C-alpha positions as CSV (number, residue, x, y, z in Angstrom):
1,M,8.7,-21.1,-4.2
2,I,7.4,-20.6,-0.6
3,Q,7.8,-23.6,1.6
4,E,6.5,-22.2,5.0
5,I,5.7,-19.1,6.9
6,S,5.3,-18.6,10.6
7,V,4.1,-15.6,12.6
8,K,3.7,-14.7,16.3
9,N,2.3,-11.7,18.0
10,F,1.1,-9.9,14.9
11,L,-2.5,-8.8,14.2
12,S,-4.7,-11.7,15.4
13,F,-1.8,-14.2,15.8
14,K,-0.9,-14.3,19.5
15,D,1.0,-17.5,19.7
16,K,3.2,-18.9,16.9
17,V,1.2,-20.3,13.9
18,I,2.6,-22.0,10.8
19,F,1.2,-22.2,7.3
20,S,3.0,-24.5,4.9
21,F,3.0,-25.3,1.2
22,E,4.8,-28.6,1.9
23,A,3.0,-31.6,0.4
24,T,2.1,-34.7,2.3
25,K,3.0,-38.2,0.9
26,D,-0.3,-38.1,-1.0
27,K,0.4,-38.5,-4.7
28,T,-2.9,-37.0,-6.0
29,F,-2.4,-34.6,-8.9
30,E,1.3,-35.0,-8.4
31,D,2.2,-34.0,-12.0
32,Y,0.9,-30.4,-11.9
33,Q,-0.1,-29.5,-8.3
34,V,3.2,-30.5,-6.7
35,V,6.8,-29.4,-7.5
36,E,9.8,-31.2,-6.3
37,V,12.1,-28.3,-5.5
38,A,14.9,-30.4,-4.0
39,E,15.4,-34.1,-3.3
40,G,12.6,-35.2,-1.0
41,V,11.1,-31.7,-0.8
42,R,7.7,-31.4,-2.6
43,L,5.8,-28.1,-2.5
44,L,2.2,-27.4,-3.4
45,R,1.2,-24.9,-6.0
46,F,-2.2,-24.1,-4.5
47,A,-3.8,-23.7,-1.1
48,L,-7.1,-22.2,0.1
49,I,-8.2,-21.1,3.5
50,Y,-11.6,-21.4,5.1
51,G,-12.8,-19.7,8.3
52,P,-15.6,-17.5,9.7
53,N,-15.5,-13.7,9.4
54,A,-12.9,-12.1,11.6
55,S,-11.1,-15.4,12.1
56,G,-7.8,-14.3,10.6
57,K,-7.9,-15.4,7.0
58,S,-7.1,-12.0,5.6
59,N,-4.5,-11.4,8.4
60,L,-2.6,-14.4,7.1
61,L,-2.4,-12.9,3.7
62,S,-1.4,-9.6,5.3
63,V,1.7,-11.3,6.7
64,F,3.1,-11.7,3.1
65,D,2.3,-8.1,2.3
66,F,3.9,-6.8,5.5
67,L,7.2,-8.7,4.9
68,K,7.5,-7.5,1.4
69,S,6.9,-3.9,2.3
70,F,9.3,-4.2,5.3
71,W,12.1,-5.5,3.1
72,F,12.1,-2.6,0.8
73,E,10.7,0.4,2.6
74,K,13.4,3.0,3.2
75,T,12.8,5.1,6.3
76,T,14.3,8.5,6.7
77,D,13.3,9.2,10.3
78,I,14.5,7.1,13.2
79,D,11.2,7.8,15.0
80,E,9.1,6.2,12.3
81,K,7.3,3.0,13.4
82,T,8.3,-0.3,11.9
83,G,4.7,-1.0,10.9
84,T,4.2,-4.2,12.9
85,I,0.9,-4.4,14.9
86,P,1.2,-6.8,17.9
87,F,-1.7,-8.7,19.3
88,K,-3.9,-6.2,21.1
89,L,-6.3,-8.4,23.1
90,D,-3.8,-9.1,25.9
91,I,-2.1,-6.7,28.3
92,E,1.3,-8.3,27.8
93,T,1.6,-8.8,24.0
94,P,1.7,-5.1,22.9
95,S,5.0,-4.7,24.7
96,Q,6.4,-7.9,23.2
97,A,8.1,-8.4,19.9
98,S,6.4,-9.7,16.7
99,E,8.2,-12.7,15.2
100,F,8.3,-14.0,11.6
101,E,10.0,-16.8,9.8
102,L,9.9,-17.4,6.0
103,K,11.3,-20.4,4.3
104,F,11.5,-20.4,0.5
105,Y,13.3,-21.9,-2.5
106,I,15.1,-20.1,-5.3
107,G,15.8,-22.8,-7.8
108,R,16.9,-25.7,-5.7
109,T,18.5,-23.5,-3.0
110,R,16.6,-23.1,0.3
111,Y,16.5,-19.8,2.1
112,W,15.5,-19.1,5.7
113,Y,14.7,-15.6,6.9
114,L,14.0,-14.7,10.5
115,L,12.7,-11.3,11.9
116,K,11.9,-10.2,15.4
117,L,10.8,-6.6,15.8
118,Y,9.0,-4.1,18.1
119,E,6.9,-1.2,17.0
120,D,9.9,1.1,17.3
121,R,12.9,-1.0,16.4
122,I,14.3,-4.2,15.0
123,E,15.4,-6.7,17.6
124,E,16.8,-9.4,15.3
125,E,17.1,-10.1,11.6
126,K,18.8,-13.1,10.0
127,L,19.1,-14.7,6.6
128,Y,20.4,-18.2,6.0
129,Y,20.7,-20.4,2.9
130,Y,21.4,-24.1,2.5
131,K,24.3,-25.4,0.5
132,S,24.2,-28.6,2.5
133,V,21.9,-30.1,5.1
134,Q,23.0,-27.4,7.6
135,P,22.1,-23.7,7.1
136,T,24.8,-21.2,6.3
137,L,24.3,-17.7,7.8
138,L,24.5,-14.9,5.3
139,F,23.9,-11.9,7.6
140,S,22.8,-11.3,11.2
141,R,21.5,-8.1,12.7
142,K,21.0,-7.7,16.5
143,W,20.1,-4.9,18.8
144,E,23.0,-4.3,21.2
145,D,23.8,-1.3,23.4
146,N,20.9,0.7,21.9
147,Q,22.1,0.2,18.3
148,S,21.7,-2.2,15.4
149,V,24.8,-4.4,14.8
150,I,25.0,-6.0,11.4
151,T,27.5,-8.8,10.6
152,F,28.1,-10.6,7.4
153,N,29.4,-14.2,7.3
154,P,32.9,-13.8,5.6
155,A,32.8,-17.5,4.7
156,A,29.7,-17.1,2.6
157,V,29.5,-13.4,1.6
158,K,32.3,-11.5,-0.1
159,I,31.8,-7.9,0.7
160,S,34.4,-5.1,1.5
161,K,34.7,-3.7,5.0
162,A,33.8,-0.2,3.5
163,A,30.5,-1.6,2.0
164,Q,29.6,-3.3,5.3
165,E,30.1,-0.1,7.2
166,E,28.1,1.9,4.7
167,I,25.2,-0.6,4.9
168,S,25.4,-0.5,8.7
169,L,25.4,3.3,8.7
170,K,22.3,3.5,6.4
171,C,20.4,0.8,8.3
172,L,18.2,2.7,10.8
173,S,16.9,0.9,13.8
174,N,13.4,0.7,12.2
175,M,14.2,-0.6,8.8
176,S,15.4,-3.9,7.1
177,V,18.9,-4.7,6.2
178,F,17.6,-5.3,2.7
179,A,16.3,-1.7,2.5
180,A,19.7,-0.4,3.6
181,R,21.5,-2.7,1.2
182,N,19.5,-1.2,-1.7
183,Q,21.2,2.2,-1.0
184,V,24.7,0.8,-1.4
185,N,26.1,0.2,-4.9
186,V,27.8,-3.1,-4.4
187,A,27.1,-6.7,-5.6
188,I,26.2,-9.3,-2.9
189,P,24.9,-12.2,-5.1
190,E,23.9,-14.5,-2.2
191,I,21.8,-11.9,-0.5
192,D,20.6,-10.2,-3.7
193,A,19.1,-13.5,-4.9
194,A,16.7,-13.4,-1.9
195,K,16.0,-9.7,-2.4
196,D,15.3,-10.1,-6.1
197,W,13.1,-13.1,-5.4
198,M,10.9,-11.2,-2.9
199,R,10.6,-8.2,-5.3
200,S,9.7,-10.2,-8.4
201,K,8.1,-13.4,-7.1
202,V,5.9,-12.2,-4.3
203,M,3.0,-10.3,-5.9
204,P,0.7,-7.9,-4.0
205,S,-2.5,-9.4,-2.5
206,I,-5.8,-9.0,-4.1
207,H,-8.8,-8.1,-1.9
208,P,-12.5,-7.8,-2.7
209,M,-12.2,-4.0,-3.0
210,T,-8.9,-4.0,-5.0
211,S,-9.4,-2.3,-8.3
212,M,-8.0,-4.8,-10.7
213,F,-9.5,-3.7,-14.0
214,E,-7.0,-0.9,-14.8
215,Y,-4.2,-3.3,-14.0
216,A,-5.6,-5.8,-16.6
217,S,-6.2,-3.0,-19.1
218,M,-2.6,-1.7,-18.8
219,K,-1.2,-5.2,-19.0
220,M,-3.2,-5.9,-22.2
221,T,-1.6,-2.8,-23.8
222,E,1.8,-4.3,-23.0
223,D,1.2,-8.0,-23.8
224,A,-0.8,-9.1,-26.8
225,T,-0.6,-12.7,-25.6
226,L,-2.4,-11.7,-22.4
227,K,-5.2,-10.1,-24.4
228,S,-5.7,-13.4,-26.3
229,Y,-5.6,-15.3,-23.1
230,L,-8.2,-13.2,-21.4
231,L,-10.5,-13.3,-24.4
232,D,-10.2,-17.1,-24.6
233,F,-10.9,-17.4,-20.9
234,I,-13.9,-15.0,-21.0
235,H,-15.3,-16.9,-24.0
236,K,-15.0,-20.3,-22.2
237,A,-16.6,-18.7,-19.1
238,D,-19.7,-18.1,-21.3
239,F,-19.6,-14.3,-21.5
240,N,-20.8,-12.9,-24.8
241,I,-17.7,-10.8,-25.0
242,T,-16.0,-11.4,-28.3
243,G,-13.5,-8.5,-28.3
244,V,-11.8,-6.0,-26.1
245,K,-9.8,-2.9,-27.0
246,T,-7.7,-0.6,-24.8
247,D,-6.3,2.7,-26.0
248,I,-4.1,5.1,-24.1
249,V,-5.7,8.5,-24.2
250,K,-3.8,11.8,-23.6
251,N,-5.7,14.2,-21.5
252,P,-4.6,17.9,-21.5
253,I,-3.8,19.6,-18.2
254,N,-4.8,23.2,-17.6
255,Q,-2.2,25.6,-16.4
256,A,-3.4,25.9,-12.8
257,D,-3.4,22.1,-12.3
258,L,0.0,21.8,-14.0
259,T,1.5,24.4,-11.7
260,Y,0.1,22.5,-8.7
261,L,1.4,19.2,-9.8
262,L,4.9,20.6,-10.5
263,S,5.0,22.0,-7.0
264,R,4.3,18.7,-5.3
265,E,7.3,17.1,-3.6
266,D,5.9,13.5,-3.9
267,I,6.1,13.5,-7.7
268,P,9.4,12.2,-9.1
269,A,11.5,14.7,-11.0
270,N,11.4,12.6,-14.3
271,D,7.5,12.6,-14.1
272,K,7.5,16.4,-13.5
273,E,9.8,16.9,-16.5
274,R,7.4,14.8,-18.7
275,L,4.4,16.7,-17.4
276,A,6.0,20.1,-18.1
277,K,6.9,19.0,-21.6
278,E,3.7,17.3,-22.7
279,Q,1.2,19.1,-20.5
280,S,-1.0,16.1,-20.4
281,F,-1.5,12.8,-18.6
282,D,-2.3,9.4,-19.9
283,S,-5.5,7.4,-19.1
284,L,-6.8,4.1,-20.4
285,N,-10.0,3.8,-22.4
286,T,-11.2,0.2,-22.6
287,T,-14.2,-1.0,-24.7
288,F,-15.8,-4.4,-25.0
289,E,-17.3,-6.0,-28.1
290,H,-20.5,-7.9,-27.4
291,T,-21.8,-10.3,-30.0
292,V,-25.5,-11.1,-29.6
293,K,-28.2,-13.0,-31.5
294,N,-31.7,-11.6,-31.8
295,K,-34.6,-11.5,-34.3
296,R,-32.4,-9.7,-36.8
297,G,-29.6,-12.3,-36.5
298,T,-26.1,-11.8,-35.2
299,E,-25.2,-8.3,-34.1
300,V,-22.1,-6.7,-32.6
301,Y,-22.2,-3.8,-30.1
302,T,-19.4,-1.9,-28.4
303,L,-19.8,-0.9,-24.8
304,P,-17.4,0.9,-22.4
305,N,-16.0,-0.9,-19.3
306,T,-18.2,1.2,-17.1
307,L,-21.2,-0.7,-18.4
308,Q,-19.7,-4.1,-17.6
309,S,-20.7,-6.1,-14.5
310,D,-18.5,-6.2,-11.4
311,G,-18.1,-9.9,-12.1
312,T,-16.8,-9.2,-15.6
313,T,-14.2,-6.6,-14.6
314,R,-13.1,-8.6,-11.5
315,T,-12.7,-11.7,-13.7
316,F,-10.5,-9.7,-16.1
317,G,-8.4,-8.4,-13.2
318,I,-8.0,-11.7,-11.4
319,E,-7.1,-13.6,-14.5
320,A,-4.6,-11.0,-15.6
321,A,-2.9,-11.4,-12.2
322,I,-3.0,-15.2,-12.4
323,Y,-1.6,-15.0,-15.9
324,E,1.3,-12.9,-14.6
325,A,1.9,-15.2,-11.7
326,I,2.1,-18.2,-14.0
327,K,4.3,-16.3,-16.5
328,K,6.7,-15.1,-13.8
329,E,6.4,-18.4,-11.7
330,A,5.4,-16.1,-8.8
331,F,3.3,-16.3,-5.7
332,L,-0.1,-14.7,-5.7
333,H,-2.7,-14.4,-2.9
334,I,-6.3,-13.5,-3.3
335,D,-8.7,-12.7,-0.4
336,E,-12.3,-13.9,-0.8
337,I,-11.8,-15.1,-4.4
338,E,-15.6,-15.6,-4.8
339,S,-16.4,-11.9,-4.4
340,S,-18.6,-10.8,-7.3
341,L,-18.1,-14.1,-9.0
342,H,-20.4,-17.0,-9.7
343,P,-19.3,-20.2,-7.8
344,E,-18.9,-22.2,-11.0
345,L,-16.7,-19.4,-12.4
346,V,-14.5,-19.7,-9.2
347,E,-14.1,-23.4,-9.8
348,F,-13.2,-22.7,-13.5
349,I,-10.6,-20.1,-12.5
350,L,-9.0,-22.5,-10.1
351,Q,-9.2,-25.4,-12.6
352,K,-7.5,-23.2,-15.2
353,F,-4.7,-22.3,-12.8
354,L,-4.2,-25.9,-11.6
355,S,-4.0,-27.2,-15.2
356,S,-0.8,-25.3,-15.7
357,S,2.5,-26.9,-14.7
358,N,5.3,-24.7,-13.3
359,R,6.5,-23.1,-10.1
360,S,3.8,-20.5,-9.7
361,Q,1.8,-20.6,-6.4
362,L,-1.7,-19.4,-5.6
363,L,-3.2,-18.9,-2.1
364,V,-6.8,-17.9,-1.7
365,T,-9.4,-17.4,1.1
366,T,-13.0,-18.2,0.6
367,H,-16.4,-18.8,2.2
368,Y,-17.6,-20.9,-0.6
369,D,-17.7,-24.3,1.1
370,P,-19.0,-26.4,-1.9
371,L,-15.4,-26.3,-3.1
372,L,-14.6,-28.8,-0.3
373,N,-16.4,-31.4,-2.3
374,T,-13.8,-31.0,-5.1
375,V,-11.2,-32.6,-2.8
376,G,-9.9,-35.5,-4.7
377,D,-11.4,-34.3,-8.0
378,L,-9.8,-30.8,-8.3
379,M,-7.9,-30.2,-5.1
380,R,-5.7,-32.2,-2.7
381,S,-6.6,-32.5,1.0
382,D,-3.3,-30.9,2.1
383,S,-4.3,-27.8,0.0
384,V,-7.1,-27.0,2.4
385,W,-6.5,-24.9,5.5
386,F,-8.6,-23.4,8.2
387,T,-8.5,-20.4,10.6
388,E,-10.3,-20.3,13.9
389,K,-10.2,-17.9,16.8
390,D,-10.1,-19.2,20.4
391,E,-11.7,-17.6,23.4
392,S,-8.7,-15.3,23.9
393,G,-9.4,-13.8,20.4
394,A,-6.2,-15.4,18.9
395,T,-6.2,-17.1,15.5
396,N,-5.2,-20.7,15.1
397,V,-4.2,-22.1,11.7
398,Y,-4.4,-25.8,10.8
399,S,-4.7,-28.1,7.8
400,L,-7.4,-30.5,6.6
401,A,-4.6,-33.0,6.3
402,D,-4.2,-32.9,10.1
403,F,-7.5,-34.8,10.5
404,K,-7.6,-38.6,10.4
405,G,-10.2,-40.7,8.6
406,L,-10.7,-38.4,5.7
407,S,-11.1,-41.4,3.3
408,R,-14.3,-42.3,5.2
409,I,-15.9,-38.9,4.6
410,S,-18.4,-38.8,1.7
411,S,-19.0,-35.1,1.7
412,F,-16.4,-32.7,3.0
413,Q,-18.8,-29.8,2.7
414,K,-21.4,-31.5,5.0
415,A,-18.6,-32.5,7.4
416,Y,-17.4,-28.9,7.6
417,R,-21.0,-27.6,8.1
418,N,-21.5,-30.1,10.9
419,G,-18.5,-28.8,12.7
420,V,-16.1,-31.7,12.1
421,F,-13.2,-29.4,11.1
422,G,-14.2,-26.4,13.2
423,A,-13.6,-22.9,11.7
424,L,-17.3,-22.1,11.7
425,P,-19.1,-18.9,12.9
426,N,-20.4,-19.1,16.4
427,I,-23.9,-18.0,15.8
428,K,-26.0,-17.7,19.0
429,G,-29.7,-18.0,18.9
């Protein structure tokens, strides 16, 4: 589970900001919204972020995507950029390093990852874990004498000198130690635990324009339980959909297209072999069964997914992703969760997630401020966060729990609209 992430000089984050899933002493919804991952350490399963347009909400989600991509992206050219984008609204920050810190738990073991990088190279990269109160270094990577120097802590990591040298050789100045480690056939359990956690437990972000329906359709062909789950959810959400069917259809490829595909270098060899053998490609065909009542009584009609509303297809996609997050006890982040969805459906989606009880985590951004009035009924006050840009164009990040006197507020929505918590658009008349 994620405990905390901090970022500095990346996108709209100029100065260091911290977002945390750590729970306050509040015991509200303790049984299913809070997980005690270690003695005295309680982490939230859910958080949402408010803020005006262009305040940095989406950028905060991008931090997670950037780190996951950076950990695993193998570069082949030393001149490739690292992918970081420093704060651009200052003449000094573009030449300064971006900095990240990620604290997370695997089981009851805490990990601490630090990264400092420029657009063209990695300045510093470290990974610690905690077997006691004090952190134990697993590896350290620094830029010295115009080269990356990687060291492993012999007291914590058992690795041969030959393997260390091979990892160092493969680790270009613009890539992560994890990406280099993936190219070396050696077991490093302490480090691989973190690598495997990032790969399997941090899911890709979902944005308003993310096409999620094909994802849901494919998952339904693989998991009959998911299909039942989605149908039950849609039924409770008051859609008149009573059935869904997804078939894998084989589409023939003509000779000209086949020749072109087989000549492309970006298609893996095993995929080319399959294409050459089958001379077809697979596609999904999903249809929905609608049950309606009219003057003739109850009738059933089958419609293709292309005739479903954006709200229906987005609901299927989001719920399929949430189902996967709960099943894998993973972290999922969704930007503008209310996009194409009715507000009451948004509340239902969140309520459904929060009614589960495991180590999955959900982070969403939203403009739908009536949700603030569910603090105490659906959400905890420490689950609510805000983003706001200052006059320099930099994003600040802060929690509702930072404010005093919350017990005296009768309507959090009205308080927010009246500017009590900031993070409102600055509309000038």
